[in-house]
Backbone as ProteinMPNN parsed JSONL, in Angstrom:
{"seq_chain_A": "MEEKMHDRRTTLGVPWRVPVYVRIGHGASESINGADEALHYLNVRWPTERGKKYTLACVACANAVERRESAEVAREAFIAAAIEALVLA", "coords_chain_A": {"N_chain_A": [[-23.96, 8.876, -25.218], [-21.296, 7.949, -25.01], [-20.943, 8.216, -22.248], [-22.758, 6.292, -21.287], [-21.566, 3.932, -22.278], [-19.185, 4.029, -20.873], [-20.114, 3.731, -18.236], [-21.16, 1.122, -18.431], [-18.853, -0.393, -18.951], [-17.444, -0.131, -16.546], [-19.076, -1.44, -14.748], [-19.054, -4.09, -15.366], [-17.114, -5.538, -14.125], [-13.788, -6.647, -13.273], [-12.305, -9.322, -13.656], [-9.926, -11.62, -12.14], [-7.599, -14.099, -13.222], [-6.745, -15.928, -11.344], [-7.835, -16.175, -8.061], [-7.142, -14.089, -5.158], [-6.343, -14.802, -1.869], [-7.253, -13.59, 1.254], [-6.995, -12.784, 4.75], [-8.486, -11.292, 7.421], [-7.732, -10.416, 10.65], [-8.769, -12.945, 12.903], [-10.532, -14.25, 11.343], [-12.114, -16.295, 8.766], [-10.414, -17.182, 5.714], [-10.822, -15.192, 2.798], [-11.827, -15.051, -0.596], [-10.681, -12.953, -3.128], [-11.688, -11.875, -6.144], [-11.262, -10.132, -8.258], [-10.367, -6.848, -9.613], [-12.316, -4.931, -8.999], [-13.597, -6.021, -6.742], [-11.361, -6.119, -5.072], [-10.742, -3.406, -4.777], [-12.986, -2.513, -3.369], [-12.637, -4.043, -1.042], [-10.18, -3.007, -0.132], [-10.989, -0.427, 0.523], [-13.014, -0.784, 2.429], [-12.642, -3.003, 4.177], [-9.987, -3.192, 4.926], [-7.113, -3.333, 7.135], [-6.398, -0.771, 9.617], [-3.789, 0.173, 9.706], [-1.934, 1.355, 7.199], [0.184, 1.133, 4.473], [2.627, 2.178, 1.992], [2.296, 0.404, -0.15], [-0.37, -0.211, 0.021], [-1.583, 2.176, -0.869], [-0.621, 2.205, -3.516], [-1.879, -0.104, -4.46], [-4.572, 0.632, -4.293], [-4.671, 2.634, -6.265], [-3.878, 1.158, -8.558], [-5.919, -0.783, -8.711], [-8.207, 0.833, -8.993], [-7.575, 2.011, -11.449], [-7.609, -0.275, -13.06], [-10.302, -1.004, -12.899], [-11.361, 1.115, -14.289], [-10.39, 0.495, -16.728], [-7.841, 1.383, -17.421], [-5.584, 0.156, -16.714], [-4.08, -3.08, -16.557], [-5.792, -6.039, -15.433], [-4.156, -7.913, -14.234], [-1.905, -6.447, -13.394], [-3.105, -4.931, -11.41], [-3.817, -7.019, -9.706], [-1.296, -7.996, -8.868], [-0.396, -5.727, -7.483], [-2.296, -5.651, -5.448], [-1.712, -8.044, -4.115], [0.874, -7.416, -3.18], [0.221, -5.361, -1.392], [-1.332, -6.822, 0.407], [0.569, -8.568, 1.465], [2.249, -6.692, 2.695], [0.48, -5.739, 4.658], [0.15, -7.974, 6.142], [-1.983, -9.761, 5.643], [-2.31, -11.622, 3.686], [-3.514, -14.73, 2.822]], "CA_chain_A": [[-23.623, 7.505, -25.567], [-19.995, 7.628, -24.413], [-21.124, 8.048, -20.807], [-23.394, 4.994, -21.074], [-20.561, 2.892, -22.504], [-18.246, 4.099, -19.751], [-20.777, 3.115, -17.089], [-21.263, -0.31, -18.666], [-17.529, -0.999, -18.807], [-17.014, -0.177, -15.15], [-19.916, -2.307, -13.936], [-18.888, -5.482, -15.771], [-16.134, -6.201, -13.28], [-12.461, -6.896, -13.834], [-11.921, -10.569, -12.981], [-8.571, -12.144, -12.197], [-7.546, -15.526, -13.584], [-6.558, -16.679, -10.094], [-8.202, -15.311, -6.932], [-6.189, -13.826, -4.082], [-6.983, -15.107, -0.588], [-6.821, -12.736, 2.358], [-7.619, -13.062, 6.049], [-8.417, -10.161, 8.346], [-7.857, -10.884, 12.032], [-8.849, -14.396, 13.082], [-11.628, -14.749, 10.519], [-11.813, -17.238, 7.686], [-9.858, -16.536, 4.532], [-11.811, -14.78, 1.807], [-11.25, -14.935, -1.933], [-10.901, -11.712, -3.865], [-11.682, -12.405, -7.507], [-11.031, -9.14, -9.298], [-9.96, -5.51, -9.194], [-13.436, -4.228, -8.381], [-13.714, -6.582, -5.385], [-10.176, -5.713, -4.312], [-10.878, -1.989, -4.438], [-13.978, -2.451, -2.289], [-11.997, -4.61, 0.141], [-9.186, -2.03, 0.319], [-11.674, 0.744, 1.085], [-13.975, -1.091, 3.489], [-12.248, -4.063, 5.114], [-8.537, -3.209, 5.153], [-6.653, -2.885, 8.46], [-6.17, 0.676, 9.691], [-2.384, 0.435, 9.389], [-1.856, 1.315, 5.735], [1.479, 1.56, 3.984], [2.786, 2.658, 0.615], [1.756, -0.588, -1.091], [-1.831, -0.043, 0.074], [-1.914, 3.284, -1.771], [-0.364, 1.753, -4.887], [-2.922, -1.072, -4.814], [-5.809, 1.393, -4.532], [-4.55, 3.285, -7.574], [-3.855, 0.127, -9.605], [-7.252, -1.396, -8.817], [-9.107, 1.838, -9.57], [-7.232, 2.112, -12.869], [-8.08, -1.491, -13.737], [-11.76, -0.896, -12.99], [-11.606, 2.096, -15.353], [-9.747, -0.059, -17.932], [-6.607, 2.11, -17.723], [-4.505, -0.724, -16.257], [-4.499, -4.476, -16.704], [-6.264, -6.718, -14.226], [-3.036, -8.612, -13.589], [-1.099, -5.451, -12.681], [-3.866, -4.641, -10.192], [-3.713, -8.202, -8.843], [0.042, -7.995, -8.262], [-0.355, -4.63, -6.512], [-3.116, -6.071, -4.31], [-0.925, -9.05, -3.388], [1.942, -6.709, -2.467], [-0.406, -4.671, -0.255], [-1.747, -7.853, 1.368], [1.796, -9.014, 2.14], [2.655, -5.586, 3.56], [-0.462, -5.643, 5.781], [0.121, -9.285, 6.798], [-3.315, -10.358, 5.519], [-2.338, -12.621, 2.62], [-3.792, -16.047, 3.414]], "C_chain_A": [[-22.296, 7.08, -24.922], [-20.137, 7.394, -22.91], [-21.771, 6.703, -20.494], [-22.392, 3.861, -21.248], [-19.578, 2.86, -21.344], [-18.853, 3.424, -18.523], [-20.843, 1.608, -17.243], [-19.918, -1.002, -18.468], [-17.157, -1.14, -17.343], [-17.884, -1.089, -14.3], [-19.784, -3.778, -14.311], [-17.916, -6.239, -14.877], [-14.838, -6.45, -14.031], [-11.927, -8.146, -13.152], [-10.436, -10.898, -13.136], [-8.639, -13.61, -12.582], [-7.473, -16.407, -12.344], [-6.93, -15.755, -8.936], [-7.045, -15.136, -5.955], [-6.946, -14.058, -2.78], [-6.381, -14.243, 0.507], [-7.576, -13.137, 3.62], [-7.393, -11.849, 6.948], [-8.656, -10.7, 9.753], [-7.863, -12.398, 12.103], [-9.971, -15.013, 12.259], [-11.156, -15.746, 9.476], [-11.204, -16.482, 6.513], [-10.976, -16.274, 3.53], [-11.127, -14.667, 0.457], [-11.656, -13.608, -2.552], [-10.668, -12.071, -5.328], [-11.443, -11.389, -8.607], [-10.724, -7.774, -8.717], [-11.089, -4.746, -8.521], [-13.67, -4.713, -6.952], [-12.559, -6.119, -4.509], [-10.287, -4.26, -3.875], [-11.886, -1.805, -3.304], [-13.354, -2.942, -0.974], [-10.983, -3.627, 0.731], [-9.856, -0.852, 1.031], [-12.511, 0.44, 2.316], [-13.426, -2.03, 4.563], [-10.783, -4.011, 5.55], [-8.182, -2.763, 6.559], [-6.324, -1.387, 8.451], [-4.718, 1.061, 9.43], [-2.2, 0.264, 7.889], [-0.54, 1.907, 5.27], [1.442, 2.013, 2.535], [2.157, 1.689, -0.387], [0.227, -0.585, -1.097], [-2.263, 1.04, -0.919], [-1.723, 2.88, -3.222], [-1.432, 0.769, -5.354], [-4.246, -0.368, -5.086], [-5.789, 2.032, -5.912], [-4.618, 2.251, -8.693], [-5.231, -0.504, -9.795], [-8.26, -0.42, -9.414], [-8.839, 1.992, -11.063], [-7.702, 0.893, -13.646], [-9.594, -1.461, -13.914], [-12.143, 0.062, -14.119], [-10.973, 1.686, -16.682], [-8.523, 0.755, -18.387], [-5.376, 1.313, -17.322], [-5.0, -2.15, -16.396], [-4.932, -5.053, -15.359], [-5.102, -7.373, -13.495], [-2.092, -7.658, -12.867], [-1.789, -5.096, -11.364], [-3.756, -5.798, -9.204], [-2.362, -8.231, -8.127], [0.173, -6.894, -7.214], [-1.154, -4.988, -5.259], [-2.374, -7.107, -3.467], [0.175, -8.375, -2.571], [1.386, -5.983, -1.242], [-0.827, -5.665, 0.821], [-0.548, -8.397, 2.142], [2.245, -7.948, 3.138], [1.781, -5.51, 4.817], [-0.592, -6.948, 6.566], [-1.267, -9.926, 6.766], [-3.404, -11.373, 4.382], [-2.499, -13.997, 3.251], [-3.001, -17.136, 2.701]], "O_chain_A": [[-22.19, 5.99, -24.36], [-19.521, 6.48, -22.362], [-21.375, 6.038, -19.536], [-22.373, 2.925, -20.448], [-19.185, 1.787, -20.886], [-18.187, 2.638, -17.849], [-20.604, 0.882, -16.278], [-19.857, -2.082, -17.881], [-16.609, -2.167, -16.94], [-17.46, -1.48, -13.212], [-20.352, -4.633, -13.632], [-17.908, -7.47, -14.881], [-14.802, -6.46, -15.262], [-11.18, -8.051, -12.179], [-9.787, -10.515, -14.109], [-9.628, -14.286, -12.298], [-8.06, -17.488, -12.297], [-6.389, -14.653, -8.839], [-6.102, -15.927, -5.93], [-8.061, -13.565, -2.609], [-5.162, -14.173, 0.668], [-8.645, -13.743, 3.562], [-6.258, -11.442, 7.197], [-9.662, -11.36, 10.011], [-7.061, -13.061, 11.444], [-10.321, -16.176, 12.46], [-9.961, -16.004, 9.328], [-11.449, -15.288, 6.338], [-11.941, -17.033, 3.433], [-9.977, -14.237, 0.373], [-12.818, -13.204, -2.502], [-9.584, -12.518, -5.702], [-11.423, -11.753, -9.782], [-10.806, -7.558, -7.508], [-10.851, -3.993, -7.576], [-13.912, -3.907, -6.054], [-12.754, -5.769, -3.345], [-9.963, -3.922, -2.736], [-11.652, -1.021, -2.384], [-13.531, -2.322, 0.074], [-10.932, -3.437, 1.946], [-9.339, -0.347, 2.027], [-12.7, 1.313, 3.163], [-13.727, -1.856, 5.744], [-10.393, -4.733, 6.467], [-8.863, -1.909, 7.126], [-6.012, -0.816, 7.406], [-4.45, 2.172, 8.974], [-2.299, -0.848, 7.369], [-0.19, 3.034, 5.622], [0.38, 2.203, 1.941], [1.551, 2.12, -1.368], [-0.395, -0.918, -2.106], [-3.19, 0.843, -1.705], [-2.566, 3.178, -4.068], [-1.845, 0.805, -6.513], [-4.964, -0.739, -6.015], [-6.778, 1.976, -6.643], [-5.339, 2.446, -9.671], [-5.657, -0.731, -10.927], [-9.077, -0.805, -10.25], [-9.777, 2.092, -11.854], [-8.152, 1.026, -14.784], [-10.108, -1.849, -14.963], [-13.132, -0.157, -14.818], [-11.015, 2.444, -17.65], [-8.209, 0.809, -19.576], [-4.249, 1.745, -17.563], [-6.204, -2.401, -16.357], [-4.493, -4.608, -14.299], [-5.07, -7.383, -12.264], [-1.531, -8.017, -11.831], [-1.135, -4.974, -10.328], [-3.616, -5.578, -8.001], [-2.299, -8.463, -6.919], [0.788, -7.105, -6.169], [-0.743, -4.67, -4.144], [-2.407, -7.046, -2.238], [0.386, -8.718, -1.407], [2.007, -5.988, -0.179], [-0.694, -5.386, 2.012], [-0.646, -8.655, 3.341], [2.578, -8.258, 4.282], [2.283, -5.249, 5.91], [-1.348, -7.024, 7.534], [-1.684, -10.557, 7.736], [-4.476, -11.929, 4.142], [-1.712, -14.385, 4.114], [-3.104, -18.309, 3.059]]}, "name": "protein", "num_of_chains": 1, "seq": "MEEKMHDRRTTLGVPWRVPVYVRIGHGASESINGADEALHYLNVRWPTERGKKYTLACVACANAVERRESAEVAREAFIAAAIEALVLA"}
C-alpha cells in the first residue's frame, strides 16, 4: 500500500504558481511549469556546460518530486541554474 501511495504522489506532478521560461539556443522560449518538468528538462534538454547551480537544481527538483522539498524551493533553484547557463528567457 505504501508503495502504491508513493507512486501516486510522484506521478501527480509538482506545479509551480508561476512558470519559468527558458530558451535553448535560438529556439522559442518554453515554459516550465513544475519540478517534474524542470527535472526532465535538466536531464534531457540542458546545455552540456553544467555548473554547480545545475547540480543543486537537479537535487532540489528531484526532492520536490518526491515531496521532500517545496515546489518553490525547486523553482528558485531551477531559476538560478537557468541564469547560470544563460537560458533564462
